[in-house]
N, CA, C and O atoms as a MOPAC input file, in Angstrom:
PM7 MOZYME 1SCF
protein

 N    -12.30400 1   -23.17300 1    37.37600 1
 C    -12.17400 1   -23.86800 1    36.36300 1
 C    -11.25800 1   -23.86400 1    35.16200 1
 O    -11.06300 1   -24.85100 1    34.45200 1
 N    -10.75900 1   -22.77600 1    35.00700 1
 C     -9.42400 1   -22.78600 1    33.70600 1
 C     -8.39300 1   -23.37900 1    34.83300 1
 O     -7.97800 1   -24.52000 1    34.62700 1
 N     -8.05700 1   -22.86300 1    35.72100 1
 C     -7.06300 1   -23.46700 1    36.46600 1
 C     -7.04700 1   -25.15700 1    36.52800 1
 O     -6.04600 1   -25.86700 1    36.43200 1
 N     -8.07200 1   -25.48000 1    36.66500 1
 C     -8.39800 1   -27.10000 1    36.87700 1
 C     -8.02400 1   -27.87300 1    35.51600 1
 O     -7.57800 1   -29.01700 1    35.42400 1
 N     -8.37000 1   -26.79600 1    34.28900 1
 C     -8.33900 1   -27.15500 1    32.84400 1
 C     -6.43100 1   -27.67700 1    32.57300 1
 O     -5.87300 1   -28.60100 1    31.98200 1
 N     -5.95500 1   -26.43600 1    33.41700 1
 C     -4.05700 1   -26.62400 1    33.15400 1
 C     -3.68500 1   -27.50600 1    33.72600 1
 O     -2.78700 1   -28.15700 1    33.19100 1
 N     -4.21400 1   -27.95700 1    35.12200 1
 C     -3.51400 1   -29.05400 1    35.49200 1
 C     -3.80400 1   -30.58300 1    34.87200 1
 O     -3.06500 1   -31.55000 1    35.05800 1
 N     -4.99500 1   -30.58600 1    34.12600 1
 C     -5.15300 1   -31.67200 1    33.54600 1
 C     -4.13000 1   -31.95900 1    31.48500 1
 O     -3.82800 1   -32.90600 1    30.75900 1
 N     -4.03000 1   -30.60100 1    31.47000 1
 C     -3.41600 1   -30.52800 1    30.01100 1
 C     -1.94700 1   -31.24200 1    30.22000 1
 O     -1.31300 1   -31.32200 1    31.27200 1
 N     -1.68000 1   -31.61200 1    29.24900 1
 C     -0.05500 1   -32.14000 1    29.18200 1
 C      0.81900 1   -31.09300 1    29.18300 1
 O      0.59500 1   -30.18600 1    28.38200 1
 N      1.90900 1   -31.00500 1    30.01300 1
 C      2.76300 1   -30.07900 1    29.75200 1
 C      4.03800 1   -29.97500 1    28.63400 1
 O      4.85900 1   -29.06000 1    28.55500 1
 N      3.95800 1   -31.08200 1    27.87200 1
 C      4.74900 1   -31.10300 1    26.64000 1
 C      4.35300 1   -32.15400 1    25.89200 1
 O      3.84600 1   -33.16500 1    26.37800 1
 N      4.58000 1   -31.95600 1    24.57200 1
 C      4.17800 1   -33.17200 1    23.54500 1
 C      5.07900 1   -33.05700 1    22.33600 1
 O      5.11800 1   -32.01600 1    21.68000 1
 N      5.73500 1   -34.02200 1    22.06600 1
 C      6.69200 1   -33.97100 1    20.91100 1
 C      5.91800 1   -33.72300 1    19.68700 1
 O      4.69800 1   -33.78900 1    19.53300 1
 N      6.96900 1   -33.38400 1    18.72500 1
 C      6.37200 1   -33.24600 1    17.26800 1
 C      5.63900 1   -34.57300 1    16.52600 1
 O      4.78700 1   -34.48100 1    15.64200 1
 N      6.02800 1   -35.49800 1    16.94100 1
 C      5.44500 1   -36.66900 1    16.40600 1
 C      4.24500 1   -37.26500 1    16.90300 1
 O      3.61100 1   -38.14000 1    16.31400 1
 N      3.86800 1   -36.60600 1    18.34400 1
 C      2.67100 1   -36.88400 1    18.96800 1
 C      2.80200 1   -37.83600 1    20.36500 1
 O      1.97600 1   -37.94000 1    21.27100 1
 N      3.84800 1   -38.35800 1    20.25600 1
 C      4.32500 1   -39.37800 1    21.19300 1
 C      4.67200 1   -38.75000 1    22.39200 1
 O      5.20800 1   -37.65400 1    22.22700 1
 N      4.45200 1   -39.31100 1    24.18100 1
 C      4.71000 1   -38.95600 1    25.16500 1
 C      4.58300 1   -39.83800 1    26.17400 1
 O      3.72200 1   -40.71200 1    26.07400 1
 N      5.28300 1   -39.78000 1    27.14100 1
 C      5.15400 1   -40.66800 1    28.29500 1
 C      4.88500 1   -39.75400 1    29.28000 1
 O      5.59800 1   -38.91800 1    29.83700 1
 N      2.87200 1   -40.28600 1    29.48600 1
 C      2.31900 1   -39.15500 1    30.35700 1
 C      2.07900 1   -40.00000 1    31.69100 1
 O      1.83500 1   -41.20600 1    31.70500 1
 N      2.19600 1   -39.09800 1    32.90800 1
 C      2.03300 1   -39.46400 1    34.57600 1
 C      0.58400 1   -39.80400 1    34.16100 1
 O     -0.10600 1   -39.50700 1    33.18600 1
 N      0.40400 1   -40.46900 1    35.16900 1
 C     -1.04600 1   -41.00600 1    35.42100 1
 C     -1.45400 1   -40.11600 1    36.57600 1
 O     -2.64100 1   -40.29900 1    36.84300 1
 N     -1.07600 1   -39.52900 1    37.08000 1
 C     -1.68100 1   -38.74800 1    38.33300 1
 C     -1.37700 1   -36.68400 1    38.29200 1
 O     -1.60300 1   -35.76000 1    39.07300 1
 N     -0.83400 1   -36.80800 1    37.05700 1
 C     -0.83100 1   -35.71500 1    37.25100 1
 C     -0.28200 1   -34.74600 1    35.86700 1
 O      0.06300 1   -35.53100 1    34.98300 1
 N     -0.14100 1   -33.60300 1    35.52000 1
 C     -0.14100 1   -33.24600 1    34.22700 1
 C      1.06200 1   -33.52100 1    33.35700 1
 O      1.02300 1   -33.43900 1    32.12900 1
 N      2.14600 1   -33.85600 1    34.06400 1
 C      3.36500 1   -34.43700 1    33.34400 1
 C      3.44900 1   -35.26700 1    32.39200 1
 O      3.11600 1   -36.44300 1    32.54100 1
 N      3.99200 1   -34.69300 1    31.05200 1
 C      4.08200 1   -35.61300 1    29.78700 1
 C      5.31800 1   -35.25300 1    29.24700 1
 O      5.57900 1   -34.08700 1    28.95000 1
 N      6.32500 1   -36.46200 1    29.06000 1
 C      7.48000 1   -36.44400 1    28.84800 1
 C      7.37900 1   -36.56800 1    27.16000 1
 O      7.08300 1   -37.65900 1    26.67200 1
 N      7.65800 1   -35.31000 1    26.23000 1
 C      7.81400 1   -35.69500 1    24.99300 1
 C      8.74200 1   -36.92700 1    24.61000 1
 O      9.63100 1   -37.32800 1    25.36100 1
 N      8.48000 1   -37.44000 1    23.48600 1
 C      9.43400 1   -38.53300 1    22.70200 1
 C      9.71300 1   -38.08500 1    21.33300 1
 O      8.89600 1   -37.60000 1    20.55000 1
 N     11.20900 1   -38.34400 1    21.09400 1
 C     11.41900 1   -37.66900 1    19.99700 1
 C     12.11800 1   -38.77800 1    19.24900 1
 O     12.91600 1   -39.47200 1    19.88000 1
 N     11.91300 1   -39.00400 1    18.04000 1
 C     12.88600 1   -39.96100 1    17.14300 1
 C     13.93500 1   -39.80700 1    17.03300 1
 O     14.46300 1   -38.75800 1    16.66200 1
 N     14.61300 1   -41.06200 1    17.40200 1
 C     16.13500 1   -40.99300 1    17.38100 1
 C     16.73600 1   -40.65700 1    18.51300 1
 O     17.94500 1   -40.87900 1    18.56300 1
 N     16.09800 1   -40.06900 1    19.65400 1
 C     16.39800 1   -39.81300 1    21.11200 1
 C     15.86100 1   -40.50500 1    21.95300 1
 O     14.66500 1   -40.77800 1    22.04800 1
 N     17.17700 1   -40.99000 1    22.95500 1
 C     16.79700 1   -41.55900 1    24.05400 1
 C     16.65500 1   -40.37500 1    25.36400 1
 O     17.39400 1   -39.42600 1    25.62300 1
 N     15.31900 1   -40.88300 1    26.09700 1
 C     14.81600 1   -40.21300 1    27.11600 1
 C     15.31200 1   -40.64800 1    28.12700 1
 O     15.49500 1   -41.86500 1    28.12600 1
 N     15.67300 1   -39.97100 1    29.21400 1
 C     15.99500 1   -40.34000 1    30.58000 1
 C     15.01800 1   -40.08900 1    31.64300 1
 O     14.78600 1   -38.90100 1    31.86600 1
 N     14.44400 1   -40.90100 1    32.29500 1
 C     13.53700 1   -40.63700 1    33.32100 1
 C     13.74000 1   -41.11800 1    34.75300 1
 O     14.06200 1   -42.27900 1    35.00600 1
 N     13.52300 1   -40.10600 1    35.75500 1
 C     14.10700 1   -40.44800 1    37.03600 1
 C     13.81500 1   -39.46500 1    37.79500 1
 O     13.21100 1   -38.49300 1    37.34300 1
 N     14.28500 1   -39.56800 1    39.39800 1
 C     14.28300 1   -38.67400 1    40.27700 1
 C     14.48100 1   -37.17800 1    39.91200 1
 O     15.54200 1   -36.96600 1    39.32600 1
 N     13.68100 1   -36.07500 1    40.13200 1
 C     14.50600 1   -34.59200 1    39.89300 1
 C     13.43200 1   -34.61500 1    38.80200 1
 O     13.37100 1   -33.38900 1    38.71200 1
 N     12.66600 1   -34.97700 1    38.03300 1
 C     12.04300 1   -34.69700 1    37.14800 1
 C     10.72300 1   -34.38800 1    37.61300 1
 O     10.06800 1   -35.19400 1    38.27300 1
 N     10.24100 1   -33.06200 1    37.24200 1
 C      8.82500 1   -32.61200 1    37.79500 1
 C      8.47000 1   -32.99200 1    38.98700 1
 O      7.29000 1   -33.34400 1    39.01300 1
 N      9.02900 1   -33.06600 1    40.02000 1
 C      8.58900 1   -33.39000 1    41.27000 1
 C      8.67000 1   -34.75000 1    41.78000 1
 O      8.24100 1   -35.03900 1    42.89700 1
 N      9.30200 1   -35.73700 1    40.85800 1
 C      9.68700 1   -37.07800 1    41.34000 1
 C     10.68700 1   -36.97400 1    42.43500 1
 O     11.83600 1   -36.90000 1    42.00000 1
 N     10.58800 1   -36.94700 1    43.67300 1
 C     11.52400 1   -36.83900 1    44.69200 1
 C     11.81900 1   -37.99700 1    45.52700 1
 O     12.48900 1   -37.88100 1    46.55300 1
 N     11.20800 1   -39.43400 1    45.01000 1
 C     11.21900 1   -40.44100 1    45.77600 1
 C     12.82000 1   -40.93400 1    45.91900 1
 O     13.43000 1   -41.11100 1    44.86400 1
 N     13.45900 1   -41.14300 1    47.08300 1
 C     15.06100 1   -41.51800 1    47.08400 1
 C     15.28900 1   -43.06700 1    46.50300 1
 O     16.40600 1   -43.53900 1    46.28800 1
 N     13.98200 1   -43.79900 1    46.27900 1
 C     14.11600 1   -45.20600 1    45.85800 1
 C     14.24800 1   -45.25200 1    44.17000 1
 O     14.48400 1   -46.25900 1    43.50100 1
 N     14.01600 1   -43.78200 1    43.63700 1
 C     14.27000 1   -43.61700 1    42.13700 1
 C     15.43900 1   -42.98700 1    42.03800 1
 O     15.78300 1   -42.02400 1    42.72400 1
 N     16.19100 1   -43.61700 1    41.02100 1
 C     17.56900 1   -43.05100 1    40.78700 1
 C     17.44900 1   -41.84800 1    39.85600 1
 O     16.41400 1   -41.67000 1    39.21400 1
 N     18.48700 1   -41.02300 1    39.77100 1
 C     18.02300 1   -39.67800 1    38.69800 1
 C     18.09300 1   -40.13400 1    37.22200 1
 O     17.47200 1   -39.47300 1    36.39000 1
 N     18.75000 1   -41.13200 1    36.86900 1
 C     18.57500 1   -41.79300 1    35.78600 1
 C     18.07300 1   -43.21100 1    35.73500 1
 O     18.73400 1   -44.12000 1    35.23300 1
 N     16.87400 1   -43.37200 1    36.27300 1
 C     16.21100 1   -44.61000 1    36.84600 1
 C     15.72000 1   -45.34500 1    35.26800 1
 O     16.10100 1   -46.51500 1    35.27500 1
 N     15.09500 1   -45.04200 1    34.12500 1
 C     14.94300 1   -45.80300 1    33.09400 1
 C     15.34400 1   -45.08200 1    32.14600 1
 O     15.78400 1   -43.97300 1    32.44900 1
 N     15.31900 1   -45.45400 1    30.82000 1
 C     15.48400 1   -44.95200 1    29.49900 1
 C     14.40300 1   -45.47600 1    28.31800 1
 O     14.02800 1   -46.63800 1    28.15800 1
 N     14.06400 1   -44.45300 1    27.64300 1
 C     13.08400 1   -44.99600 1    26.58900 1
 C     13.58900 1   -44.24900 1    25.31300 1
 O     13.90100 1   -43.07600 1    25.10600 1
 N     13.55600 1   -45.23900 1    24.62800 1
 C     14.65500 1   -44.59500 1    22.89400 1
 C     13.58200 1   -45.08100 1    22.24500 1
 O     12.89000 1   -46.07400 1    22.46800 1
 N     13.52800 1   -44.11300 1    21.27300 1
 C     12.37100 1   -44.16200 1    20.12200 1
 C     13.37100 1   -44.23600 1    18.86100 1
 O     14.44900 1   -43.67700 1    18.66200 1
 N     12.61000 1   -45.13600 1    18.08300 1
 C     13.41700 1   -45.59100 1    16.93700 1
 C     13.19500 1   -44.46700 1    15.99500 1
 O     12.25000 1   -43.69800 1    16.16800 1
 N     14.14800 1   -44.31800 1    14.85700 1
 C     14.09500 1   -43.45200 1    13.99200 1
 C     13.01600 1   -43.78100 1    12.75800 1
 O     12.54800 1   -42.83200 1    12.12900 1
 N     12.75900 1   -44.70300 1    12.53700 1
 C     11.87400 1   -45.62100 1    11.40700 1
 C     10.66100 1   -46.01300 1    11.84300 1
 O      9.67200 1   -45.80700 1    11.13900 1
 N     10.57100 1   -46.57500 1    12.94800 1
 C      9.09200 1   -46.77000 1    13.37800 1
 C      8.98700 1   -46.15100 1    14.45300 1
 O      9.79700 1   -45.47500 1    15.08700 1
 N      7.42400 1   -46.55100 1    14.71200 1
 C      7.15400 1   -46.12800 1    16.14300 1
 C      7.46000 1   -47.02500 1    17.12700 1
 O      6.48200 1   -47.45600 1    17.73800 1
 N      8.41400 1   -47.38600 1    17.42100 1
 C      8.86300 1   -48.48600 1    18.53100 1
 C      9.87200 1   -47.80400 1    19.48600 1
 O     10.78200 1   -47.04100 1    19.16400 1
 N      9.51200 1   -48.25400 1    20.79500 1
 C      9.76600 1   -47.53800 1    21.85300 1
 C     10.67200 1   -48.64100 1    22.84000 1
 O     10.13700 1   -49.61400 1    23.37200 1
 N     12.09900 1   -48.31700 1    22.97900 1
 C     12.59100 1   -49.54400 1    23.64400 1
 C     12.85800 1   -48.98800 1    25.00900 1
 O     13.32600 1   -47.85200 1    25.08400 1
 N     12.55300 1   -49.82300 1    26.33200 1
 C     12.38400 1   -49.35300 1    27.64400 1
 C     13.77600 1   -50.17700 1    28.15800 1
 O     13.99300 1   -51.34400 1    27.83200 1
 N     14.60100 1   -49.44700 1    28.93900 1
 C     15.60000 1   -50.18000 1    29.70200 1
 C     15.54300 1   -49.26400 1    31.27500 1
 O     15.33000 1   -48.08800 1    31.57000 1
 N     15.86200 1   -50.53100 1    32.04600 1
 C     15.88900 1   -50.09900 1    33.37700 1
 C     17.62700 1   -49.54000 1    33.78000 1
 O     18.61100 1   -50.22500 1    33.50100 1
 N     17.68000 1   -48.50400 1    34.30800 1
 C     19.04500 1   -48.08600 1    34.76100 1
 C     19.44800 1   -48.15000 1    35.83800 1
 O     20.58300 1   -48.55400 1    36.08900 1
 N     18.33000 1   -47.63700 1    37.01500 1
 C     18.39100 1   -47.84600 1    38.49800 1
 C     18.67300 1   -48.95000 1    39.09000 1
 O     18.78700 1   -50.01800 1    38.48900 1
 N     18.78800 1   -48.83200 1    40.09000 1
 C     18.96800 1   -50.04600 1    41.40500 1
 C     17.86500 1   -50.94600 1    41.52400 1
 O     17.86300 1   -52.17500 1    41.58200 1
 N     16.70000 1   -49.92300 1    41.55600 1
 C     15.49800 1   -50.80000 1    41.62600 1
 C     14.71800 1   -51.18000 1    40.58600 1
 O     14.59200 1   -50.20200 1    39.85000 1
 N     14.16900 1   -52.05800 1    40.18600 1
 C     13.57800 1   -52.13900 1    39.16600 1
 C     12.28800 1   -51.46900 1    38.57000 1
 O     11.69000 1   -50.83700 1    39.44100 1
 N     11.66900 1   -51.42400 1    37.29500 1
 C     10.94900 1   -51.03600 1    36.63000 1
 C     10.21600 1   -51.97300 1    36.28400 1
 O     10.76200 1   -53.03300 1    35.97700 1
 N      8.80200 1   -51.86300 1    36.23200 1
 C      7.79900 1   -52.47000 1    35.86800 1
 C      7.15900 1   -52.16500 1    34.46000 1
 O      6.82700 1   -50.99400 1    34.27600 1
 N      6.94300 1   -53.07600 1    33.43600 1
 C      6.14200 1   -52.87600 1    32.37400 1
 C      4.72700 1   -53.38900 1    32.40000 1
 O      4.52500 1   -54.36800 1    33.11900 1
 N      3.88900 1   -52.96900 1    31.84400 1
 C      2.19400 1   -53.80200 1    32.02700 1
 C      1.83400 1   -53.33100 1    30.64400 1
 O      1.83200 1   -52.11400 1    30.45700 1
 N      1.50600 1   -54.20000 1    29.57600 1
 C      1.19300 1   -54.19500 1    28.67900 1
 C     -0.25600 1   -53.92900 1    28.60500 1
 O     -1.00800 1   -54.45600 1    29.42400 1
 N     -0.69700 1   -53.15000 1    27.68200 1
 C     -2.14800 1   -52.98300 1    27.64400 1
 C     -2.81800 1   -53.68300 1    26.67400 1
 O     -4.04700 1   -53.62000 1    26.70500 1
 N     -2.20600 1   -54.43600 1    25.68900 1
 C     -2.78400 1   -55.42100 1    24.44000 1
 C     -1.56000 1   -56.18200 1    24.40000 1
 O     -0.51500 1   -56.04300 1    25.03500 1
 N     -2.02400 1   -57.29700 1    23.22800 1
 C     -1.20800 1   -58.04500 1    23.03100 1
 C     -1.24900 1   -59.89300 1    23.43100 1
 O     -2.29200 1   -60.54600 1    23.46100 1
 N      0.06500 1   -60.42600 1    23.68900 1
 C     -0.42600 1   -61.73800 1    24.38900 1
 C     -0.71100 1   -61.94700 1    25.53800 1
 O     -1.35800 1   -62.97700 1    25.72800 1
 N     -0.46700 1   -61.34200 1    26.39900 1
 C     -0.65800 1   -60.97200 1    28.03300 1
 C     -0.95100 1   -59.96400 1    28.32000 1
 O     -0.18200 1   -59.47200 1    29.14500 1
 N     -1.93900 1   -59.21000 1    27.95900 1
 C     -2.22900 1   -57.68700 1    28.60100 1
 C     -2.46100 1   -58.22000 1    30.09400 1
 O     -2.90200 1   -59.27500 1    30.55000 1
 N     -1.97900 1   -57.05200 1    30.65000 1
 C     -2.05200 1   -56.94700 1    32.24300 1
 C     -1.00500 1   -57.30000 1    32.79400 1
 O     -0.77000 1   -56.88500 1    33.92900 1
 N     -0.10700 1   -58.15600 1    32.13500 1
 C      1.04100 1   -59.09500 1    32.74500 1
 C      1.95500 1   -58.28800 1    33.36600 1
 O      2.52400 1   -57.69400 1    32.45000 1
 N      2.35400 1   -57.98200 1    34.28000 1
 C      3.52000 1   -57.24900 1    34.33200 1
 C      5.04500 1   -57.79000 1    34.14900 1
 O      5.36700 1   -58.80000 1    34.77500 1
 N      5.84000 1   -57.24700 1    33.44200 1
 C      7.28800 1   -57.39000 1    33.26900 1
 C      8.25600 1   -56.61500 1    33.96700 1
 O      8.29800 1   -55.39800 1    33.79100 1
 N      8.91800 1   -57.10800 1    34.62300 1
 C      9.81200 1   -56.29100 1    35.64900 1
 C     11.12400 1   -56.53100 1    34.83900 1
 O     11.40900 1   -57.55000 1    34.21000 1
 N     11.91900 1   -55.31700 1    34.98400 1
 C     12.67400 1   -55.03000 1    34.29700 1
 C     13.69500 1   -54.67800 1    35.14400 1
 O     13.37900 1   -53.96300 1    36.09600 1
 N     15.05900 1   -55.07000 1    35.00700 1
 C     16.19000 1   -54.90000 1    36.06900 1
 C     17.51500 1   -54.29600 1    35.32500 1
 O     17.53900 1   -54.37800 1    34.09700 1
 N     18.44400 1   -53.78800 1    35.89800 1
 C     19.44800 1   -53.06400 1    35.19700 1
 C     20.30800 1   -54.24200 1    34.72100 1
 O     20.45000 1   -55.37800 1    35.17300 1
 N     20.74100 1   -53.72200 1    33.85600 1
 C     21.89000 1   -55.00300 1    33.12200 1
 C     21.08500 1   -56.05600 1    32.15500 1
 O     21.65000 1   -56.83900 1    31.39200 1
 N     19.65700 1   -55.93600 1    32.32200 1
 C     18.93200 1   -56.94100 1    31.46400 1
 C     18.57600 1   -56.47400 1    29.99700 1
 O     18.66000 1   -55.29500 1    29.65500 1
 N     18.30900 1   -57.14500 1    29.44500 1
 C     17.78900 1   -56.36900 1    27.71800 1
 C     16.39700 1   -55.55100 1    27.78300 1
 O     15.40500 1   -55.96800 1    28.38200 1
 N     16.45800 1   -54.46500 1    27.16100 1
 C     15.34400 1   -53.62600 1    26.74600 1
 C     14.22700 1   -54.40800 1    26.55700 1
 O     14.31200 1   -55.55200 1    26.11200 1
 N     13.00000 1   -53.78900 1    26.91200 1
 C     11.74900 1   -54.22400 1    26.52400 1
 C     11.06300 1   -53.24600 1    25.37100 1
 O     11.29800 1   -52.03900 1    25.31800 1
 N     10.31000 1   -53.84300 1    24.59000 1
 C      9.48700 1   -52.90500 1    23.68400 1
 C      8.21100 1   -52.25100 1    24.55900 1
 O      7.47400 1   -52.81900 1    25.36600 1
 N      8.21400 1   -50.93300 1    24.13600 1
 C      6.71400 1   -50.32400 1    25.27400 1
 C      6.00000 1   -50.04500 1    24.11300 1
 O      6.62600 1   -49.59800 1    23.15200 1
 N      4.91500 1   -50.21200 1    24.03700 1
 C      3.81900 1   -50.04600 1    22.88600 1
 C      2.82500 1   -48.96600 1    23.43000 1
 O      2.59500 1   -48.77000 1    24.62300 1
 N      2.26200 1   -48.28500 1    22.35700 1
 C      1.00400 1   -47.42800 1    22.80200 1
 C      0.09300 1   -47.86200 1    24.11100 1
 O     -0.21100 1   -49.04500 1    24.26600 1
 N     -0.19600 1   -47.16000 1    24.75100 1
 C     -1.28100 1   -47.54800 1    25.97500 1
 C     -0.28600 1   -48.36700 1    27.19600 1
 O     -0.66900 1   -48.29600 1    28.36400 1
 N      0.84600 1   -49.04900 1    26.90500 1
 C      1.53300 1   -49.63000 1    27.89100 1
 C      1.78900 1   -48.75600 1    29.13700 1
 O      1.90600 1   -47.53600 1    29.02100 1
 N      1.87000 1   -49.35300 1    30.27400 1
 C      2.09000 1   -48.55200 1    31.43200 1
 C      3.53900 1   -49.02100 1    32.13500 1
 O      4.06800 1   -50.13200 1    32.16800 1
 N      3.94900 1   -47.79100 1    32.65900 1
 C      5.41800 1   -48.08200 1    32.92100 1
 C      5.26700 1   -47.54900 1    34.76000 1
 O      4.57800 1   -46.59700 1    35.12800 1
 N      5.92200 1   -48.25500 1    35.48500 1
 C      5.94700 1   -48.08900 1    36.77000 1
 C      7.40900 1   -48.13000 1    37.15100 1
 O      8.04200 1   -49.17400 1    36.99300 1
 N      8.13400 1   -46.74000 1    37.78400 1
 C      9.26300 1   -46.45100 1    38.00400 1
 C      9.45500 1   -47.52000 1    39.35700 1
 O     10.57800 1   -48.00300 1    39.50100 1
 N      8.46400 1   -47.86500 1    40.26400 1
 C      8.82400 1   -48.68800 1    41.16100 1
 C      7.25700 1   -49.24200 1    41.07900 1
 O      6.18900 1   -48.71600 1    40.76600 1
 N      7.78400 1   -50.98200 1    41.65400 1
 C      6.26600 1   -51.58600 1    41.96900 1
 C      5.26800 1   -50.94900 1    42.19400 1
 O      5.33700 1   -50.37500 1    43.28100 1
 N      4.13800 1   -50.74300 1    41.52800 1
 C      2.80800 1   -50.25000 1    41.79900 1
 C      2.87800 1   -48.74600 1    42.20800 1
 O      1.91900 1   -48.23600 1    42.78800 1
 N      3.95700 1   -48.05700 1    41.92600 1
 C      3.74900 1   -46.57100 1    42.09500 1
 C      4.74600 1   -45.60300 1    40.90200 1
 O      5.57500 1   -46.15100 1    40.17500 1
 N      4.53700 1   -44.44700 1    40.88600 1
 C      5.03400 1   -43.33700 1    39.95600 1
 C      4.37100 1   -44.01000 1    38.83000 1
 O      5.09300 1   -44.98600 1    38.62800 1
 N      3.50400 1   -44.04000 1    38.06700 1
 C      2.79000 1   -44.86700 1    37.02000 1
 C      2.61800 1   -43.56600 1    35.77600 1
 O      2.12700 1   -42.46400 1    36.02200 1
 N      3.09000 1   -43.95700 1    34.56400 1
 C      3.24100 1   -43.44100 1    33.25700 1
 C      2.63800 1   -44.31600 1    32.05400 1
 O      2.52900 1   -45.54200 1    32.07700 1
 N      2.23100 1   -43.39600 1    30.90500 1
 C      1.67800 1   -44.41100 1    30.06200 1
 C      1.91200 1   -43.68700 1    28.66400 1
 O      1.74100 1   -42.50000 1    28.38500 1
 N      2.39300 1   -44.84000 1    27.78600 1
 C      2.83600 1   -44.21700 1    26.78600 1
 C      1.67200 1   -44.04700 1    25.54800 1
 O      1.03000 1   -44.86300 1    24.88700 1
 N      1.74300 1   -42.46900 1    25.58600 1
 C      0.35300 1   -41.91900 1    24.58000 1
 C      1.30300 1   -41.46000 1    23.41800 1
 O      2.44600 1   -41.00200 1    23.41300 1
 N      0.25400 1   -41.80200 1    22.28500 1
 C      0.40400 1   -41.59400 1    20.36500 1
 C     -0.58500 1   -41.66400 1    19.93500 1
 O     -1.62000 1   -41.80300 1    20.58700 1
 N     -0.47900 1   -41.56300 1    18.45200 1
 C     -1.31600 1   -41.56900 1    17.68300 1
 C     -1.90700 1   -43.19600 1    17.64100 1
 O     -1.23800 1   -44.22600 1    17.73600 1
 N     -3.23300 1   -43.07100 1    17.48200 1
 C     -3.80300 1   -44.51700 1    17.07900 1
 C     -3.30400 1   -45.49400 1    15.92800 1
 O     -2.94200 1   -44.93300 1    14.89400 1
 N     -3.24300 1   -46.78000 1    15.96600 1
 C     -2.75400 1   -47.47400 1    15.02600 1
 C     -1.48700 1   -47.32300 1    14.93400 1
 O     -1.04100 1   -47.86500 1    13.92300 1
 N     -0.56300 1   -46.70400 1    15.70300 1
 C      0.78200 1   -46.96000 1    15.81000 1
 C      1.40000 1   -47.59200 1    17.18200 1
 O      0.85000 1   -47.54600 1    18.28200 1
 N      2.48600 1   -48.10900 1    16.92600 1
 C      3.32700 1   -49.06000 1    17.84000 1
 C      2.41800 1   -50.00700 1    18.52400 1
 O      2.87400 1   -50.85000 1    19.29700 1

């Protein structure tokens, strides 16, 4: 039981309470205001050769709970909104295209349909 509890726990959490959480494992990438976080192959067991080492970046604003997602790899990333005008509608981001705003509970797929992460943070923000 204690071992299973450890697996479900988030590996890391930022001071602000925001993290990019894997939906299939304990990985939680802490997000810090004013810092750009790079997500890609080699990060906690992500070994899929279709994912670049620098596949996507998530930039956290210093003044608001806004996060900008940008695709950096040769394969696009997919953002799926949790709420708003078109919840559930996938947004495909390719390298060189403008970044998209990622909000609380939105999902990021590093490849279409796989390697899913969710933006977790305090309720009522972003």
